[in-house]
SERO-4910 file (N, C-alpha, C, O; in steps of 0.05 Angstrom, whole numbers):
BEGIN
 pado doro    nc1    nc2    nc3   cac1   cac2   cac3    cc1    cc2    cc3    oc1    oc2    oc3
  Met    A   3654   1161   2742   3643   1165   2713   3616   1175   2719   3608   1193   2704
  Ser    A   3603   1167   2736   3573   1169   2734   3565   1203   2729   3551   1217   2715
  Ala    A   3587   1209   2752   3575   1237   2760   3587   1255   2731   3572   1271   2720
  Tyr    A   3611   1251   2723   3624   1267   2701   3601   1256   2679   3597   1276   2665
  Ala    A   3590   1241   2672   3569   1237   2650   3538   1259   2659   3520   1263   2643
  His    A   3537   1267   2678   3515   1270   2691   3527   1292   2688   3516   1300   2668
  Leu    A   3542   1307   2694   3550   1348   2692   3548   1347   2659   3535   1365   2649
  Leu    A   3558   1332   2644   3556   1338   2617   3527   1333   2602   3524   1338   2578
  Leu    A   3512   1326   2615   3484   1324   2606   3465   1351   2616   3447   1364   2606
  Leu    A   3478   1351   2637   3461   1385   2653   3474   1407   2628   3460   1422   2616
  Ala    A   3504   1405   2625   3513   1424   2611   3511   1423   2580   3517   1441   2564
  Ala    A   3504   1401   2575   3493   1399   2545   3471   1418   2537   3456   1426   2554
  Pro    A   3468   1425   2511   3442   1452   2510   3421   1425   2504   3426   1401   2499
  Ser    A   3397   1438   2507   3362   1419   2501   3364   1416   2476   3377   1435   2467
  Pro    A   3354   1397   2455   3343   1412   2434   3323   1426   2430   3318   1426   2407
  Ala    A   3303   1444   2449   3285   1457   2443   3298   1483   2435   3292   1497   2415
  Thr    A   3322   1491   2458   3325   1513   2470   3344   1522   2454   3349   1547   2453
  Ser    A   3361   1500   2435   3382   1502   2425   3391   1523   2400   3413   1533   2396
  Asn    A   3370   1528   2385   3360   1545   2370   3344   1566   2364   3344   1579   2343
  Thr    A   3327   1569   2387   3315   1595   2396   3322   1607   2416   3319   1592   2436
  Pro    A   3333   1634   2424   3323   1652   2443   3302   1647   2454   3284   1637   2441
  Ser    A   3297   1655   2497   3281   1665   2508   3247   1679   2499   3224   1675   2504
  Trp    A   3268   1700   2482   3240   1722   2473   3223   1707   2460   3200   1702   2465
  Ala    A   3244   1695   2436   3228   1680   2411   3203   1653   2427   3180   1650   2419
  Ala    A   3213   1640   2443   3204   1616   2456   3173   1631   2464   3153   1623   2451
  Asn    A   3170   1653   2485   3152   1671   2494   3139   1677   2477   3115   1672   2479
  Leu    A   3148   1691   2454   3128   1699   2438   3112   1676   2421   3089   1680   2414
  Leu    A   3125   1655   2414   3114   1621   2406   3094   1623   2426   3076   1638   2419
  Gly    A   3092   1615   2447   3078   1612   2463   3051   1640   2471   3029   1635   2483
  Leu    A   3057   1660   2463   3029   1676   2463   3020   1676   2432   3000   1690   2429
  Ala    A   3030   1665   2412   3015   1667   2386   2988   1657   2385   2967   1666   2377
  Gly    A   2997   1628   2401   2969   1623   2398   2941   1627   2401   2922   1623   2385
  Pro    A   2941   1634   2424   2926   1651   2441   2919   1680   2424   2895   1683   2424
  Leu    A   2934   1702   2410   2933   1720   2396   2909   1708   2377   2885   1712   2380
  Ile    A   2919   1695   2363   2910   1683   2339   2881   1669   2341   2871   1669   2319
  Gly    A   2865   1658   2361   2847   1651   2370   2826   1673   2380   2802   1672   2381
  Cys    A   2849   1701   2390   2827   1717   2397   2823   1738   2371   2802   1750   2369
  Thr    A   2842   1741   2354   2829   1752   2321   2814   1734   2311   2802   1741   2291
  Ile    A   2812   1718   2316   2789   1700   2297   2763   1698   2311   2742   1690   2300
  Ala    A   2766   1706   2341   2739   1700   2346   2727   1728   2344   2703   1732   2342
  Phe    A   2755   1754   2345   2738   1779   2342   2723   1778   2313   2700   1785   2312
  Leu    A   2734   1770   2294   2726   1768   2262   2706   1758   2257   2691   1767   2240
  Val    A   2699   1727   2277   2670   1710   2270   2656   1730   2284   2638   1737   2269
  Val    A   2652   1744   2310   2634   1772   2318   2628   1787   2308   2606   1796   2306
  Phe    A   2651   1794   2297   2650   1823   2271   2633   1810   2248   2612   1822   2247
  Trp    A   2635   1797   2234   2624   1785   2213   2600   1775   2228   2615   1755   2225
  Leu    A   2577   1767   2242   2550   1762   2256   2537   1789   2269   2513   1792   2270
  Ser    A   2559   1810   2281   2550   1834   2281   2538   1847   2256   2516   1858   2257
  Leu    A   2555   1847   2232   2557   1855   2212   2525   1841   2198   2509   1858   2190
  Ile    A   2521   1818   2196   2501   1800   2186   2477   1814   2202   2460   1822   2186
  Ile    A   2470   1818   2229   2449   1828   2240   2439   1859   2241   2415   1862   2245
  Trp    A   2455   1881   2238   2462   1901   2243   2439   1904   2211   2417   1914   2210
  Thr    A   2453   1890   2186   2441   1894   2163   2421   1881   2168   2405   1898   2176
  Phe    A   2412   1862   2169   2379   1854   2168   2366   1869   2189   2342   1873   2186
  Arg    A   2373   1874   2200   2350   1903   2222   2355   1926   2202   2335   1938   2194
  Asp    A   2374   1933   2194   2369   1960   2175   2357   1956   2151   2348   1976   2140
  Ile    A   2355   1936   2141   2338   1933   2116   2316   1926   2122   2301   1928   2102
  Arg    A   2302   1917   2145   2282   1907   2151   2265   1936   2162   2242   1938   2168
  Ser    A   2281   1952   2163   2267   1983   2176   2262   2001   2150   2245   2019   2149
  Arg    A   2279   1994   2129   2278   2008   2098   2255   1998   2088   2241   2014   2074
  Thr    A   2247   1979   2090   2234   1972   2074   2223   1940   2076   2238   1921   2080
  Gln    A   2191   1940   2071   2187   1914   2075   2178   1891   2055   2158   1877   2054
  Asp    A   2194   1893   2042   2194   1877   2004   2211   1852   2022   2231   1862   2033
  Phe    A   2206   1817   2029   2218   1809   2032   2240   1797   2017   2255   1781   2030
  Leu    A   2243   1800   2000   2258   1786   1985   2294   1809   1975   2316   1804   1967
  Ser    A   2280   1833   1981   2305   1843   1992   2318   1846   2014   2342   1853   2015
  Gln    A   2300   1839   2036   2306   1831   2053   2330   1809   2053   2353   1811   2062
  Ile    A   2319   1790   2042   2335   1770   2041   2364   1763   2030   2383   1749   2038
  Ile    A   2358   1782   2003   2389   1796   1988   2405   1797   2000   2426   1785   2000
  Ser    A   2392   1825   2026   2419   1847   2018   2427   1821   2050   2451   1819   2049
  Thr    A   2421   1810   2064   2432   1794   2086   2448   1776   2074   2471   1777   2082
  Val    A   2443   1759   2058   2459   1739   2045   2481   1749   2029   2500   1733   2028
  Leu    A   2484   1767   2018   2494   1789   2009   2527   1799   2018   2548   1804   2007
  Val    A   2511   1799   2052   2535   1811   2068   2546   1784   2092   2563   1788   2110
  Thr    A   2534   1763   2088   2532   1739   2095   2554   1724   2076   2568   1708   2088
  Val    A   2558   1727   2056   2576   1720   2037   2607   1728   2035   2629   1718   2040
  Phe    A   2595   1763   2021   2621   1776   2027   2617   1802   2047   2610   1826   2044
  Pro    A   2625   1788   2065   2617   1818   2092   2630   1839   2085   2615   1857   2078
  Val    A   2657   1845   2084   2662   1875   2079   2651   1889   2055   2635   1907   2056
  Gly    A   2663   1877   2024   2653   1881   2000   2621   1888   1999   2613   1909   1989
  Gly    A   2603   1866   2012   2579   1864   2007   2563   1881   2021   2539   1887   2017
  Leu    A   2584   1893   2046   2570   1916   2066   2568   1943   2051   2553   1962   2052
  Phe    A   2593   1934   2034   2592   1969   2017   2572   1970   1995   2564   1992   1989
  Ile    A   2562   1947   1980   2554   1949   1959   2521   1954   1974   2506   1971   1964
  Tyr    A   2511   1937   1997   2490   1941   2011   2486   1965   2011   2468   1971   1995
  Leu    A   2502   1991   2029   2498   2017   2030   2500   2026   2006   2478   2034   1999
  Ile    A   2514   2028   1993   2503   2039   1961   2482   2029   1954   2469   2050   1952
  Leu    A   2466   2010   1948   2446   2001   1941   2416   2008   1962   2393   2014   1954
  Arg    A   2422   2007   1982   2399   2010   2001   2379   2032   2001   2387   2054   1994
  Pro    A   2353   2028   2009   2334   2057   2009   2349   2089   2028   2360   2088   2050
  Arg    A   2346   2105   2018   2354   2120   2030   2344   2130   2052   2358   2144   2067
  Gln    A   2319   2125   2058   2299   2138   2083   2285   2103   2095   2278   2083   2083
  Thr    A   2287   2112   2124   2276   2083   2133   2235   2092   2133   2220   2112   2130
  Leu    A   2234   2063   2140   2195   2071   2135   2182   2081   2156   2158   2081   2157
  Ala    A   2199   2093   2181   2202   2123   2201   2193   2139   2188   2171   2150   2190
  Glu    A   2217   2145   2168   2223   2178   2160   2202   2181   2138   2192   2203   2133
  Ile    A   2193   2155   2123   2172   2166   2107   2152   2168   2120   2141   2189   2113
  Tyr    A   2138   2156   2139   2108   2160   2155   2111   2192   2160   2098   2211   2152
  Glu    A   2141   2191   2180   2134   2228   2191   2142   2240   2162   2147   2264   2167
  Arg    A   2144   2238   2139   2138   2259   2121   2117   2262   2115   2103   2282   2117
  Gln    A   2111   2238   2106   2074   2235   2096   2060   2253   2116   2045   2269   2106
  Leu    A   2060   2255   2149   2049   2260   2165   2053   2291   2164   2032   2302   2159
  Glu    A   2068   2305   2166   2080   2337   2152   2074   2343   2132   2068   2367   2132
  Glu    A   2072   2329   2104   2060   2340   2074   2017   2330   2080   2000   2341   2067
  Glu    A   2014   2313   2095   1984   2317   2109   1972   2343   2117   1952   2355   2108
  Ser    A   1990   2348   2140   1983   2367   2164   1979   2393   2154   1964   2410   2163
  Leu    A   2007   2395   2122   2011   2425   2111   1983   2431   2104   1968   2447   2115
  Leu    A   1978   2405   2075   1954   2404   2064   1940   2409   2073   1931   2430   2064
  Ala    A   1927   2399   2092   1904   2409   2118   1903   2439   2130   1883   2453   2134
  Glu    A   1930   2446   2134   1929   2476   2142   1924   2488   2126   1910   2507   2131
  Met    A   1933   2486   2098   1925   2506   2076   1899   2505   2067   1890   2527   2059
  Thr    A   1886   2486   2066   1856   2474   2057   1845   2493   2085   1829   2511   2079
  Glu    A   1849   2492   2106   1827   2508   2123   1840   2533   2124   1825   2549   2134
  Arg    A   1861   2543   2119   1870   2574   2107   1852   2586   2098   1848   2578   2076
  Gln    A   1832   2608   2105   1821   2620   2080   1840   2655   2083   1849   2665   2104
  Thr    A   1840   2664   2054   1847   2690   2052   1820   2707   2036   1801   2696   2025
  Cys    A   1826   2732   2038   1809   2752   2025   1812   2745   1998   1832   2735   1989
  Ser    A   1787   2750   1982   1783   2746   1954   1798   2774   1943   1813   2769   1924
  Asn    A   1798   2799   1948   1805   2824   1947   1841   2824   1944   1853   2826   1923
  Cys    A   1851   2822   1967   1879   2826   1970   1897   2801   1988   1920   2802   1997
  His    A   1877   2781   1988   1895   2755   1988   1911   2750   2026   1929   2735   2034
  Ala    A   1896   2769   2036   1905   2770   2064   1891   2747   2084   1867   2742   2081
  Arg    A   1900   2738   2096   1898   2719   2115   1879   2723   2133   1881   2738   2152
  Ile    A   1856   2710   2127   1831   2713   2147   1817   2694   2172   1830   2677   2183
  Glu    A   1795   2699   2177   1789   2670   2205   1760   2676   2193   1752   2696   2182
  Gly    A   1746   2652   2198   1723   2645   2186   1697   2664   2197   1674   2666   2190
  Asp    A   1712   2674   2218   1690   2696   2234   1690   2729   2231   1676   2742   2246
  Phe    A   1704   2741   2214   1708   2766   2201   1685   2773   2187   1679   2756   2171
  Gln    A   1669   2794   2187   1654   2805   2178   1670   2818   2152   1657   2816   2131
  Val    A   1698   2832   2151   1704   2846   2136   1739   2837   2136   1750   2827   2156
  Cys    A   1751   2843   2118   1781   2839   2115   1796   2858   2130   1796   2882   2124
  Pro    A   1809   2850   2148   1819   2872   2168   1851   2890   2153   1866   2908   2161
  Ser    A   1850   2874   2129   1875   2886   2104   1860   2917   2082   1868   2940   2081
  Cys    A   1839   2902   2069   1829   2923   2056   1803   2934   2056   1796   2950   2039
  Gly    A   1780   2921   2081   1760   2927   2088   1740   2909   2072   1717   2906   2081
  Gln    A   1745   2899   2054   1721   2886   2028   1704   2863   2052   1716   2850   2069
  Lys    A   1681   2864   2047   1656   2860   2058   1655   2824   2058   1642   2812   2040
  Leu    A   1667   2812   2077   1665   2781   2074   1648   2767   2087   1648   2743   2082
  Lys    A   1627   2780   2107   1599   2758   2113   1582   2775   2123   1590   2798   2127
  Arg    A   1561   2771   2128   1542   2783   2144   1526   2773   2150   1516   2754   2137
  Pro    A   1514   2786   2181   1490   2786   2197   1467   2772   2189   1455   2781   2169
  Cys    A   1458   2751   2201   1430   2747   2190   1410   2761   2210   1407   2750   2232
  Pro    A   1396   2783   2204   1373   2796   2204   1361   2793   2234   1358   2811   2251
  Lys    A   1354   2754   2237   1340   2755   2250   1348   2741   2276   1338   2748   2298
  Cys    A   1373   2715   2272   1387   2705   2291   1415   2721   2295   1428   2720   2316
  Glu    A   1420   2732   2275   1446   2740   2271   1467   2733   2278   1482   2744   2294
  Arg    A   1471   2708   2263   1495   2694   2253   1503   2698   2228   1487   2701   2210
  Leu    A   1537   2698   2224   1551   2705   2205   1539   2683   2174   1533   2660   2174
  Leu    A   1539   2699   2155   1525   2685   2136   1546   2691   2109   1566   2706   2111
  Glu    A   1541   2681   2094   1558   2684   2068   1539   2704   2053   1516   2709   2060
  Leu    A   1554   2716   2028   1540   2743   2023   1525   2738   2007   1505   2753   2006
  Arg    A   1526   2704   1980   1516   2698   1963   1495   2676   1971   1485   2662   1954
  Trp    A   1488   2673   1999   1465   2655   2008   1439   2682   1997   1440   2705   1987
  Thr    A   1419   2666   2003   1393   2676   1996   1376   2667   2018   1357   2683   2021
  Tyr    A   1376   2645   2037   1367   2638   2054   1392   2637   2081   1416   2639   2077
  Cys    A   1380   2634   2108   1393   2627   2128   1393   2594   2139   1377   2578   2149
  Pro    A   1420   2595   2133   1402   2554   2143   1405   2557   2169   1405   2534   2178
  Tyr    A   1409   2579   2194   1404   2564   2214   1372   2573   2234   1364   2566   2256
  Cys    A   1359   2594   2212   1333   2611   2223   1317   2602   2203   1295   2598   2211
  Ala    A   1321   2598   2176   1306   2591   2145   1294   2620   2150   1270   2624   2154
  Thr    A   1312   2639   2148   1296   2672   2138   1305   2673   2107   1324   2661   2096
  Asn    A   1291   2688   2097   1292   2691   2070   1302   2727   2076   1291   2746   2086
  Leu    A   1333   2719   2060   1346   2740   2060   1336   2756   2033   1341   2777   2046
  Val    A   1328   2764   2013   1321   2773   2000   1294   2787   2002   1286   2806   1989
  Gly    A   1281   2772   2026   1257   2788   2026   1270   2819   2057   1261   2839   2065
  Ser    A   1289   2807   2061   1291   2819   2083   1309   2847   2083   1328   2850   2069
  Ala    A   1300   2865   2100   1314   2893   2103   1347   2894   2100   1357   2885   2121
  Gly    A   1367   2902   2081   1397   2905   2088   1408   2881   2076   1432   2880   2077
  Ala    A   1392   2857   2062   1394   2827   2053   1419   2839   2036   1441   2840   2046
  Met    A   1416   2846   2016   1435   2842   1988   1441   2873   1988   1422   2888   1989
  Pro    A   1463   2881   1987   1470   2913   1977   1471   2916   1948   1482   2902   1930
  Gly    A   1451   2948   1947   1455   2952   1914   1417   2940   1907   1406   2945   1885
  Ile    A   1407   2930   1924   1377   2922   1918   1350   2937   1932   1342   2934   1955
  Ser    A   1342   2949   1915   1322   2981   1925   1308   2977   1946   1294   2956   1948
  Ser    A   1309   2995   1964   1289   2990   1985   1264   2974   1981   1262   2950   1989
  Asn    A   1247   2986   1972   1215   2979   1956   1215   2944   1951   1197   2929   1956
  Val    A   1243   2937   1938   1242   2893   1933   1251   2888   1956   1242   2866   1963
  Gln    A   1272   2905   1982   1277   2891   2000   1253   2889   2024   1250   2871   2041
  Asn    A   1237   2910   2021   1210   2902   2039   1189   2888   2024   1168   2885   2038
  Ala    A   1188   2879   2005   1155   2870   1990   1171   2837   2008   1194   2831   2017
  Thr    A   1152   2826   2006   1164   2797   2023   1149   2783   1995   1138   2798   1978
  Pro    A   1148   2746   1990   1127   2732   1970   1109   2730   1982   1090   2739   1970
  Asn    A   1104   2721   2003   1070   2723   2004   1057   2737   2012   1034   2729   2017
  Ser    A   1064   2768   2019   1049   2787   2024   1038   2792   1998   1045   2788   1975
  Gly    A   1009   2807   2014    990   2814   1983   1002   2845   1975    987   2853   1957
  Val    A   1019   2861   1979   1031   2876   1970   1046   2872   1945   1067   2859   1945
  Ser    A   1036   2885   1922   1063   2884   1903   1071   2903   1903   1062   2921   1916
  Met    A   1104   2904   1879   1121   2933   1878   1095   2954   1861   1090   2974   1875
  Gly    A   1087   2953   1848   1074   2981   1832   1041   2983   1843   1029   2962   1850
  Gly    A   1033   2999   1842   1008   3006   1848    991   2991   1826    978   2970   1830
  Ala    A    994   3012   1792    982   3001   1784    980   2975   1769    963   2971   1752
  Ala    A   1002   2954   1776    993   2934   1766    977   2914   1787    966   2894   1780
  Ser    A    979   2924   1812    956   2914   1830    928   2915   1827    911   2900   1838
  Ser    A    923   2934   1812    893   2940   1813    889   2936   1783    873   2950   1771
  Ser    A    903   2917   1769    890   2911   1751    886   2890   1739    879   2885   1716
  His    A    893   2870   1766    888   2840   1771    861   2850   1783    851   2827   1785
  Phe    A    842   2866   1792    817   2867   1793    796   2872   1768    772   2872   1772
***
C-alpha cells in the first residue's frame, strides 16, 4: 500500500502549479527583476534631470535664488517641472551674452576707428593726403618735418613750426601773408612801416 500511496502522491498535481501554466510562472519569475530595473532607471533619470537643470541654470544666470527655485521645481515635479523650466529659463547662456558683448564692442571700436571722407563718405586711411574717390584734400605735409598734418592746424605738433607763416601753408592766403613771419621786422605794407618812425 505504501507504494500505491506513493504513486498517488506523485501523480497528484502540486498546489503551486495546479492553477498556472509554466509560461506564466516564468513570467512571474521575471517580473521582479523587470520592476526593479524600471524603478532604478526612473530614479537615475530623475537624478539626471535634477543635475542637468542645475548645470543649465547656472550657465544662464548668476542669481542664486533662480538656481535654487529651478532645481527644486524639477526635483518635486520631474517631467512637468522640466517643461515649466524650459519655458521660463533665460534664452541665452552667460557665455553667449559675453560673446555678443565682445562682438558689439569690436564692431563699435571698428566703426569709431574707421575714417570717412567728409565730401563723399568713402573710407579713407589715416595717412591719405587726398580722398582716392573724389580728390578732396584731407591732410598736408609739414614744410619742415614733412609729417602729415590736419588742414585746420596752425602749428605742427611734431616740430613746432608755425604753419600760418610758412609758404603754401593755407590755401587761399596771399603770398605776402605767407612769407611774413610774426617775429620779422618786415610788415605787410611799406607805408605802414614808415609811419612808425
